Rosetta silent file (secondary structure, phi, psi, omega in degrees, C-alpha in Angstrom):
SEQUENCE: LSSLGALAYLVVIALSLGAFPCVPTVWRVPPKKDVNMTGTGDTNGSDSRAERVNRVLLLVVIASMATFSSYLMLLMYGVIHEICPWCLTSAVCCFSMFVIAVCTRLVPQYTKMVTIVLSTMLVIALGAWGVYQVQRHQERVALGLHGPSTDDAMALAEHLRDEGVTMYGSHYCGHCLEQKEEFGKDAFKVIDYVECAPDQKDSQSKKCQDKGLTGLPAWEIDGKILYGDRSLSELARLTKFILPSQRAGQIQQQRDEKPAAAAAPAAAA
SCORE:     score description
SCORE:     0.000 S_00000001
   1 L     0.000  -40.338  177.815   85.710   30.870  143.354 S_00000001
   2 H   -64.036  -38.268  179.431   85.804   27.126  144.052 S_00000001
   3 H   -65.327  -40.794  178.213   87.929   27.744  147.138 S_00000001
   4 H   -64.531  -40.445  178.152   85.449   30.291  148.465 S_00000001
   5 H   -63.318  -43.717  178.440   82.588   27.862  147.881 S_00000001
   6 H   -62.877  -39.422  178.478   84.412   25.066  149.702 S_00000001
   7 H   -63.535  -40.501  179.313   85.167   27.423  152.582 S_00000001
   8 H   -62.564  -42.446  178.500   81.494   28.404  152.821 S_00000001
   9 H   -65.281  -38.184  177.970   80.431   24.747  153.040 S_00000001
  10 H   -64.403  -38.876  177.852   83.045   24.094  155.724 S_00000001
  11 H   -63.847  -42.453  178.605   81.726   27.036  157.746 S_00000001
  12 H   -61.522  -44.473  179.543   78.173   25.671  157.476 S_00000001
  13 H   -63.183  -43.474 -178.736   79.332   22.227  158.626 S_00000001
  14 H   -63.102  -44.448  179.100   81.328   23.706  161.498 S_00000001
  15 H   -66.899  -38.420 -178.270   78.422   25.829  162.694 S_00000001
  16 H   -66.239  -36.921 -177.728   75.971   22.954  162.302 S_00000001
  17 H   -91.875   -2.031 -179.271   78.080   20.572  164.358 S_00000001
  18 L    66.619   44.903 -175.572   79.057   23.172  166.928 S_00000001
  19 L   -71.530  -24.093 -179.120   82.740   22.855  166.084 S_00000001
  20 L   -78.720  137.688 -175.592   83.640   26.129  167.744 S_00000001
  21 L   -57.958  -35.361 -174.756   84.373   25.725  171.477 S_00000001
  22 L   -88.885   -1.393 -174.582   82.194   28.678  172.469 S_00000001
  23 L  -126.349  119.362  177.083   79.271   27.687  170.255 S_00000001
  24 L   -77.595  174.125 -178.574   77.040   24.617  170.794 S_00000001
  25 L   -64.197  151.549 -174.071   75.264   22.748  168.003 S_00000001
  26 L  -102.895  -15.022 -171.792   72.442   24.582  166.234 S_00000001
  27 L   -81.149    6.489  173.225   70.232   21.803  164.949 S_00000001
  28 L   -82.025   67.873 -175.815   68.559   21.379  168.313 S_00000001
  29 L   -78.299  132.279  179.720   65.600   23.356  166.977 S_00000001
  30 L   -65.849  151.257  178.378   62.686   23.737  169.399 S_00000001
  31 L   -57.919  156.657 -177.413   59.355   22.154  168.392 S_00000001
  32 H   -60.565  -33.776 -177.172   56.951   24.310  166.409 S_00000001
  33 H   -66.981  -19.871  179.356   54.533   24.499  169.305 S_00000001
  34 H   -89.972   -1.921 -174.927   57.197   26.272  171.369 S_00000001
  35 L   -90.017  130.777  176.974   57.806   28.933  168.703 S_00000001
  36 L   -88.864  104.130 -174.791   56.294   32.371  169.188 S_00000001
  37 L   -79.469   -3.075 -179.752   55.219   33.379  165.648 S_00000001
  38 L   -79.105  -15.000 -179.729   54.296   36.908  166.695 S_00000001
  39 L    78.663   15.223 -176.770   57.947   37.896  166.700 S_00000001
  40 L  -104.685   -4.518 -178.366   57.658   39.347  170.216 S_00000001
  41 L  -165.167  175.873 -179.871   59.580   36.755  172.144 S_00000001
  42 L   -92.271 -170.063 -179.887   61.687   33.625  172.143 S_00000001
  43 L   -75.785  170.290 -179.929   60.666   30.031  172.765 S_00000001
  44 L   -61.740  -41.521  176.175   59.504   28.666  176.080 S_00000001
  45 L   -94.860   98.091 -173.977   62.899   27.100  176.626 S_00000001
  46 L   -65.332  132.103  178.270   65.224   30.051  176.151 S_00000001
  47 L   -75.858  159.004  174.655   68.434   29.210  174.270 S_00000001
  48 L   -69.610  160.528 -179.051   71.818   30.225  175.571 S_00000001
  49 H   -61.505  -41.220 -179.047   73.388   33.359  174.131 S_00000001
  50 H   -62.262  -39.534 -179.085   76.086   31.324  172.350 S_00000001
  51 H   -70.183  -36.558  177.810   73.493   29.142  170.637 S_00000001
  52 H   -64.420  -41.920  177.002   71.466   32.159  169.498 S_00000001
  53 H   -62.256  -40.821  179.635   74.597   33.702  167.994 S_00000001
  54 H   -61.960  -41.625  179.445   75.351   30.388  166.321 S_00000001
  55 H   -62.560  -45.983 -178.834   71.869   30.247  164.781 S_00000001
  56 H   -63.341  -43.990  179.363   72.135   33.773  163.401 S_00000001
  57 H   -60.450  -43.151 -179.409   75.597   33.123  161.935 S_00000001
  58 H   -64.833  -41.504  178.993   74.404   29.952  160.238 S_00000001
  59 H   -64.437  -40.054  179.203   71.359   31.689  158.771 S_00000001
  60 H   -63.709  -44.740 -179.166   73.525   34.546  157.458 S_00000001
  61 H   -64.275  -44.473 -178.901   75.989   32.154  155.797 S_00000001
  62 H   -65.690  -42.523  178.158   73.240   30.055  154.201 S_00000001
  63 H   -63.234  -37.779  178.177   71.362   33.134  152.939 S_00000001
  64 H   -64.815  -42.757 -179.751   74.612   34.488  151.487 S_00000001
  65 H   -64.758  -41.525  179.441   75.321   31.227  149.685 S_00000001
  66 H   -65.324  -40.952 -179.985   71.802   31.069  148.236 S_00000001
  67 H   -65.839  -45.905 -179.072   71.975   34.675  147.035 S_00000001
  68 H   -67.209  -33.420  176.063   75.401   34.280  145.431 S_00000001
  69 H   -63.724  -38.012  176.691   74.289   31.021  143.797 S_00000001
  70 H   -61.723  -41.047  178.836   71.399   32.921  142.217 S_00000001
  71 H   -63.881  -42.480  179.706   73.888   35.442  140.846 S_00000001
  72 H   -66.814  -37.061  177.106   76.089   32.668  139.422 S_00000001
  73 H   -64.278  -37.627  177.503   73.075   30.972  137.807 S_00000001
  74 H   -62.995  -42.297  177.802   72.202   34.294  136.176 S_00000001
  75 H   -65.770  -40.705 -175.900   75.729   34.562  134.773 S_00000001
  76 H   -64.465  -43.491 -176.881   75.728   30.945  133.601 S_00000001
  77 H   -88.495  -31.642 -174.595   72.476   31.202  131.649 S_00000001
  78 H   -95.574  -23.039 -174.865   72.519   34.883  130.688 S_00000001
  79 H  -119.007  -54.214 -175.001   76.200   35.622  129.965 S_00000001
  80 H   -77.961  -35.626  179.905   78.319   32.471  129.634 S_00000001
  81 L    59.890   38.903  175.468   75.591   30.327  128.011 S_00000001
  82 L  -137.052  148.924 -178.688   77.211   27.086  129.165 S_00000001
  83 L   -92.424  131.311  177.618   76.055   24.421  131.625 S_00000001
  84 L  -118.133  103.093 -177.270   78.206   23.716  134.677 S_00000001
  85 H   -56.740  -42.331 -179.573   77.038   20.498  136.444 S_00000001
  86 H   -65.950  -36.778  178.195   79.017   21.225  139.607 S_00000001
  87 H   -65.420  -41.235  178.377   77.613   24.760  139.742 S_00000001
  88 H   -64.360  -42.132  178.898   74.058   23.424  139.397 S_00000001
  89 H   -62.234  -44.129  179.014   74.666   20.855  142.134 S_00000001
  90 H   -63.483  -40.533  179.729   76.060   23.509  144.447 S_00000001
  91 H   -63.618  -42.037  178.038   73.114   25.808  143.723 S_00000001
  92 H   -61.405  -42.659  178.327   70.617   23.041  144.547 S_00000001
  93 H   -62.103  -43.884 -178.880   72.432   22.380  147.835 S_00000001
  94 H   -64.174  -46.283  179.980   72.439   26.070  148.744 S_00000001
  95 H   -65.246  -37.320  178.887   68.753   26.546  147.968 S_00000001
  96 H   -64.323  -45.167  178.412   67.874   23.347  149.864 S_00000001
  97 H   -62.927  -37.396  179.908   69.772   24.497  152.954 S_00000001
  98 H   -64.962  -43.711  178.773   68.090   27.888  152.718 S_00000001
  99 H   -63.152  -43.310  179.031   64.608   26.309  152.581 S_00000001
 100 H   -62.564  -42.904 -178.720   65.436   24.031  155.516 S_00000001
 101 H   -62.555  -38.863 -178.905   66.801   26.947  157.539 S_00000001
 102 H   -76.234  -44.191 -175.920   63.657   29.002  156.965 S_00000001
 103 H   -69.159  -29.918  179.625   61.120   26.189  157.366 S_00000001
 104 L   -90.539    5.638  177.633   62.663   24.910  160.610 S_00000001
 105 L    53.162   64.344 -178.811   62.735   28.431  162.030 S_00000001
 106 L   -57.544  -38.870  173.527   66.441   28.493  162.680 S_00000001
 107 L  -104.626  118.441 -172.526   65.979   31.833  164.410 S_00000001
 108 L   -55.675  -43.574 -177.976   62.936   31.581  166.741 S_00000001
 109 L   -74.841  118.634 -174.269   61.710   35.135  166.308 S_00000001
 110 H   -63.062  -46.058 -178.781   59.973   35.245  162.919 S_00000001
 111 H   -62.132  -41.763  179.807   60.408   38.998  162.373 S_00000001
 112 H   -64.387  -39.662 -179.770   64.080   38.821  163.264 S_00000001
 113 H   -62.330  -45.922  179.794   64.607   35.912  160.873 S_00000001
 114 H   -61.823  -42.104 -179.756   63.037   37.800  157.950 S_00000001
 115 H   -62.192  -44.862 -179.263   65.126   40.892  158.711 S_00000001
 116 H   -63.761  -45.613 -177.842   68.365   38.919  158.826 S_00000001
 117 H   -63.222  -49.230 -177.782   67.629   37.029  155.608 S_00000001
 118 H   -64.571  -41.241  179.785   66.595   40.092  153.599 S_00000001
 119 H   -63.851  -43.535  179.900   69.509   42.192  154.869 S_00000001
 120 H   -63.557  -45.931 -179.062   72.018   39.463  154.062 S_00000001
 121 H   -63.264  -37.481  179.285   70.627   38.862  150.584 S_00000001
 122 H   -65.777  -44.096 -179.416   70.672   42.600  149.847 S_00000001
 123 H   -63.243  -44.473 -179.642   74.303   42.989  150.943 S_00000001
 124 H   -65.063  -41.748 -179.956   75.444   39.993  148.882 S_00000001
 125 H   -62.898  -43.370  178.586   73.495   41.171  145.826 S_00000001
 126 H   -65.705  -37.831  177.924   75.019   44.655  146.043 S_00000001
 127 H   -64.370  -42.677  178.269   78.475   43.146  146.499 S_00000001
 128 H   -64.439  -40.233  178.093   78.069   40.936  143.433 S_00000001
 129 H   -63.579  -39.667  178.895   76.825   43.897  141.409 S_00000001
 130 H   -64.105  -41.383  177.529   79.845   45.919  142.542 S_00000001
 131 H   -62.176  -41.889  179.544   82.265   43.174  141.479 S_00000001
 132 H   -62.860  -41.787 -179.776   80.570   42.986  138.085 S_00000001
 133 H   -65.363  -38.496  178.468   80.844   46.753  137.606 S_00000001
 134 H   -64.435  -45.150  178.849   84.554   46.705  138.496 S_00000001
 135 H   -63.748  -40.005  179.402   85.235   43.899  136.010 S_00000001
 136 H   -64.629  -39.071  178.494   83.198   45.681  133.343 S_00000001
 137 H   -64.912  -41.780  179.420   85.161   48.891  133.953 S_00000001
 138 H   -63.542  -38.201  177.537   88.474   47.031  133.636 S_00000001
 139 H   -65.382  -39.320  179.897   87.351   45.510  130.337 S_00000001
 140 H   -69.128  -33.825  176.547   86.377   48.942  129.037 S_00000001
 141 H   -62.148  -45.176  179.011   89.756   50.336  130.093 S_00000001
 142 H   -62.053  -40.086  178.856   91.485   47.650  128.034 S_00000001
 143 H   -65.820  -39.706 -179.308   89.241   48.421  125.079 S_00000001
 144 H   -65.415  -34.237 -179.384   89.925   52.132  125.373 S_00000001
 145 H   -73.018  -21.237 -176.047   93.686   51.578  125.327 S_00000001
 146 H  -115.446    1.487 -179.120   93.497   49.527  122.137 S_00000001
 147 L   -68.222  145.430 -179.518   90.669   51.228  120.259 S_00000001
 148 L   -73.016  158.666  178.689   91.533   52.644  116.821 S_00000001
 149 L  -110.754  136.512  177.978   91.715   56.386  116.132 S_00000001
 150 L   -82.713  169.298  177.037   89.903   58.070  113.255 S_00000001
 151 H   -62.704  -38.234  177.828   91.405   60.760  111.029 S_00000001
 152 H   -62.011  -43.565 -178.618   89.243   63.338  112.807 S_00000001
 153 H   -64.399  -43.131  179.933   90.518   62.203  116.199 S_00000001
 154 H   -64.724  -45.340 -178.973   94.176   62.345  115.136 S_00000001
 155 H   -64.667  -42.471 -179.788   93.850   65.768  113.535 S_00000001
 156 H   -67.129  -40.268  179.709   91.950   67.192  116.510 S_00000001
 157 H   -60.994  -43.048  178.060   94.415   65.732  119.023 S_00000001
 158 H   -65.151  -38.002  178.211   97.344   67.379  117.246 S_00000001
 159 H   -65.895  -43.512  179.356   95.435   70.661  117.107 S_00000001
 160 H   -63.160  -38.481  177.391   94.615   70.521  120.840 S_00000001
 161 H   -63.699  -44.644 -179.331   98.265   69.836  121.634 S_00000001
 162 H   -65.804  -30.490 -179.464   99.404   72.797  119.532 S_00000001
 163 L   -85.220   -2.855  179.111   96.815   75.029  121.216 S_00000001
 164 L    75.302   26.446  179.330   97.989   74.021  124.703 S_00000001
 165 L   -80.618  137.783 -177.753   94.698   72.368  125.648 S_00000001
 166 E  -122.728  139.872  173.955   94.876   70.034  128.674 S_00000001
 167 E  -109.900  132.635  175.805   92.567   67.245  129.801 S_00000001
 168 E  -108.946  131.445 -178.474   92.286   66.310  133.484 S_00000001
 169 E  -156.379 -171.967 -179.604   90.941   62.863  134.322 S_00000001
 170 L  -147.510  147.804 -176.405   91.217   59.714  136.396 S_00000001
 171 L   -68.425  -23.655 -179.719   91.572   56.038  135.559 S_00000001
 172 L   -95.927    4.686 -178.711   88.525   55.113  137.694 S_00000001
 173 L   -89.095  119.915 -178.294   86.279   57.804  136.180 S_00000001
 174 H   -62.807  -43.323 -179.951   83.706   56.323  133.788 S_00000001
 175 H   -68.608  -31.024  175.950   83.170   59.543  131.821 S_00000001
 176 H   -64.988  -39.639  178.590   86.949   59.982  131.543 S_00000001
 177 H   -64.669  -40.961  177.462   87.147   56.533  129.987 S_00000001
 178 H   -62.698  -37.025  177.870   84.407   57.430  127.514 S_00000001
 179 H   -66.100  -40.437  177.698   86.365   60.551  126.580 S_00000001
 180 H   -63.714  -41.577  179.433   89.509   58.484  125.978 S_00000001
 181 H   -64.614  -28.062  178.855   87.537   56.045  123.834 S_00000001
 182 H   -62.233  -35.106 -179.589   86.284   59.001  121.798 S_00000001
 183 H   -89.441  -36.709 -175.354   89.863   59.655  120.666 S_00000001
 184 L    90.476  171.323 -172.990   91.215   56.102  120.544 S_00000001
 185 H   -60.629  -56.644 -173.298   94.654   54.784  121.444 S_00000001
 186 H   -67.510  -42.498 -177.800   96.933   56.657  119.031 S_00000001
 187 H   -68.386  -37.398 -176.909   95.158   60.011  119.165 S_00000001
 188 H   -69.358  -24.579  176.051   94.918   60.064  122.947 S_00000001
 189 H   -62.453  -26.889 -178.121   98.690   59.642  123.235 S_00000001
 190 H   -79.397  -26.481 -176.419   98.997   63.074  121.617 S_00000001
 191 L   -65.722  140.514  172.349   96.636   64.731  124.118 S_00000001
 192 E   -77.796   97.063 -173.064   98.172   66.634  127.026 S_00000001
 193 E  -110.094  135.732  178.330   96.580   64.470  129.742 S_00000001
 194 E  -115.648  119.296  178.763   96.906   64.941  133.510 S_00000001
 195 E   -84.796  121.168 -175.185   96.122   61.928  135.732 S_00000001
 196 L   -95.715  -11.544  179.848   94.448   63.100  138.943 S_00000001
 197 L   -74.543  126.173 -175.847   94.228   59.744  140.768 S_00000001
 198 L   -71.661  -12.953 -175.750   96.958   59.609  143.446 S_00000001
 199 L   -91.776    9.588  179.910   97.387   55.813  143.177 S_00000001
 200 L  -102.384  152.511 -178.773   98.834   55.885  139.642 S_00000001
 201 L   -63.540  -38.491 -177.963  102.538   55.986  138.705 S_00000001
 202 L   -95.157   25.779 -176.321  102.050   58.994  136.438 S_00000001
 203 E   -65.201  138.376  172.803   99.798   60.784  138.930 S_00000001
 204 L  -127.885   48.086 -174.448   99.820   64.587  138.993 S_00000001
 205 H   -59.897  -32.204  179.632   97.187   64.900  141.712 S_00000001
 206 H   -64.374  -38.814  178.320   98.797   68.038  143.163 S_00000001
 207 H   -63.690  -37.800  177.853   98.366   69.821  139.846 S_00000001
 208 H   -66.688  -40.364  178.773   94.687   68.851  139.861 S_00000001
 209 H   -65.774  -40.503  179.595   94.302   70.144  143.419 S_00000001
 210 H   -63.082  -30.368  178.631   96.008   73.419  142.536 S_00000001
 211 H   -76.712  -13.562  179.987   93.488   73.891  139.725 S_00000001
 212 L    66.910   37.427 -177.313   90.656   73.479  142.245 S_00000001
 213 L   -66.846  138.931  178.936   88.826   70.965  140.059 S_00000001
 214 L  -110.106    0.005  179.936   85.331   70.009  141.217 S_00000001
 215 L  -169.436  163.591  179.420   84.723   67.211  138.710 S_00000001
 216 L  -137.385  147.271   -2.043   86.270   64.968  136.080 S_00000001
 217 L   -74.314  160.917  178.286   86.899   64.892  133.207 S_00000001
 218 E  -137.752  139.714  177.993   87.818   68.538  132.798 S_00000001
 219 E  -112.078  133.045  174.514   89.244   70.415  129.818 S_00000001
 220 E  -105.013  108.053 -177.584   91.399   73.533  130.165 S_00000001
 221 E  -123.585  119.037 -178.922   90.912   75.642  127.031 S_00000001
 222 L    54.476   39.775  177.392   92.300   79.186  126.860 S_00000001
 223 L    80.360   -1.285  179.791   92.673   79.239  130.640 S_00000001
 224 E  -105.992  142.232  179.324   89.047   78.221  131.249 S_00000001
 225 E   -96.645  123.682  177.304   87.975   74.932  132.856 S_00000001
 226 E  -117.222  126.122 -175.856   85.154   73.062  131.112 S_00000001
 227 E   -96.423  151.022  176.518   83.702   69.995  132.846 S_00000001
 228 L   100.589  154.362  177.075   82.306   66.837  131.289 S_00000001
 229 L   -75.354  142.496 -174.454   83.226   64.605  128.365 S_00000001
 230 L  -121.843  147.930  175.444   82.960   66.326  124.986 S_00000001
 231 L   -75.465  163.540  179.462   82.428   65.059  121.479 S_00000001
 232 H   -61.825  -41.433 -179.047   85.093   65.633  118.844 S_00000001
 233 H   -65.737  -35.708  179.458   82.913   68.129  117.008 S_00000001
 234 H   -69.759  -42.308  176.898   82.276   70.095  120.201 S_00000001
 235 H   -63.798  -37.032  177.341   85.972   70.261  121.062 S_00000001
 236 H   -64.685  -40.926  179.956   86.683   71.355  117.497 S_00000001
 237 H   -66.656  -40.838 -178.765   84.075   74.112  117.770 S_00000001
 238 H   -66.592  -27.372 -179.046   85.424   75.301  121.127 S_00000001
 239 L  -107.809   12.721  176.459   88.948   75.565  119.696 S_00000001
 240 L    56.030   52.719 -179.166   87.881   76.930  116.279 S_00000001
 241 L  -124.254  140.601  177.931   89.086   73.885  114.362 S_00000001
 242 L  -102.077  119.398  179.189   87.576   72.278  111.262 S_00000001
 243 L   -67.965  151.225  178.784   87.672   68.487  111.314 S_00000001
 244 H   -54.663  -39.937  179.386   88.813   66.697  108.139 S_00000001
 245 H   -66.427  -36.242  177.423   85.360   65.178  107.683 S_00000001
 246 H   -69.470  -38.661  179.620   83.761   68.621  108.020 S_00000001
 247 H   -64.800  -41.205  178.021   86.262   70.100  105.579 S_00000001
 248 H   -64.438  -37.060  177.955   85.481   67.370  103.044 S_00000001
 249 H   -66.196  -38.694  178.754   81.778   68.049  103.489 S_00000001
 250 H   -66.102  -40.796  179.357   82.271   71.766  102.865 S_00000001
 251 H   -63.341  -42.702  179.560   84.275   71.080   99.683 S_00000001
 252 H   -65.043  -36.972  178.679   81.577   68.743   98.392 S_00000001
 253 H   -65.862  -40.464  178.071   78.914   71.326   99.173 S_00000001
 254 H   -64.396  -38.497  177.990   80.828   73.990   97.260 S_00000001
 255 H   -64.488  -37.733 -179.951   81.128   71.650   94.270 S_00000001
 256 H   -70.886  -29.273 -177.390   77.392   71.023   94.332 S_00000001
 257 H   -78.282  -27.497 -177.292   76.656   74.760   94.510 S_00000001
 258 H   -62.538  -49.028  177.955   78.796   75.683   91.460 S_00000001
 259 H   -60.908  -36.244  179.824   76.610   73.944   88.819 S_00000001
 260 H   -66.920  -38.399  179.523   73.516   75.430   90.397 S_00000001
 261 H   -69.396  -36.186  179.701   75.030   78.928   90.300 S_00000001
 262 H   -71.651  -30.761 -178.633   76.071   78.507   86.640 S_00000001
 263 H   -77.041  -20.924 -177.291   72.613   77.276   85.661 S_00000001
 264 H   -65.546  -47.779  178.032   70.846   80.272   87.194 S_00000001
 265 H   -63.333  -37.228  179.874   71.975   82.909   84.562 S_00000001
 266 H   -63.886  -39.041  179.160   71.195   80.493   81.708 S_00000001
 267 H   -67.922  -35.267 -179.927   67.690   79.977   83.016 S_00000001
 268 H   -69.289  -34.046  178.971   67.183   83.732   83.329 S_00000001
 269 L   -70.678    0.000    0.000   68.281   84.249   79.701 S_00000001
């Protein structure tokens, strides 16, 4: 992350000083009186094409840095809960450059400048959100692989294996991960699981294609395909299995009913 930040600052410096042979310096901003604020034209002294490209590139880089700095500040205060002096300094620099770029009308056409800034900020924000979702998914995968299994999960997994029930899923499927977490590490090892993602070592994607699956996760029970993640109780009901917790509840209910049944004749007498 530090390397990317340093690279971004170097790009800003290079663009500002016109370091690229084909691109002149950008800080030769025309006076305000020469700027057409209607967004319908350029300044009285038209810039060269290379300089206009340079201005747009610089504005895009600065807007990207300001947007990503906002995302990092959100993580620092909302997730990490620790102060990073260098991060704060970098954020101040990014926001300052962004204000300067906007106030000095780096891109002469006002409408074009707003469009570029908003589009850039949106793309960076969506990219940051995507990275966060990927990291969150990876953390959940690790949790699913190490989560404990209940007695119900172990008993049901063994029953599903004996009944020839198969689960089809994928490592990048969120609902598939939730289904795995429902069973836990030990119980899920017992399940007959078919990995449909072609990029995995244990992939059986051809088998998934032959089944004509239209969604994941999918359960094959008695030759029928059922889509969606299922609770343990629902899978038990579909395969006519009584979970240990349900069996214990039935036994307790029968014990409670016996005294009531014995008391009924005595009350009638």
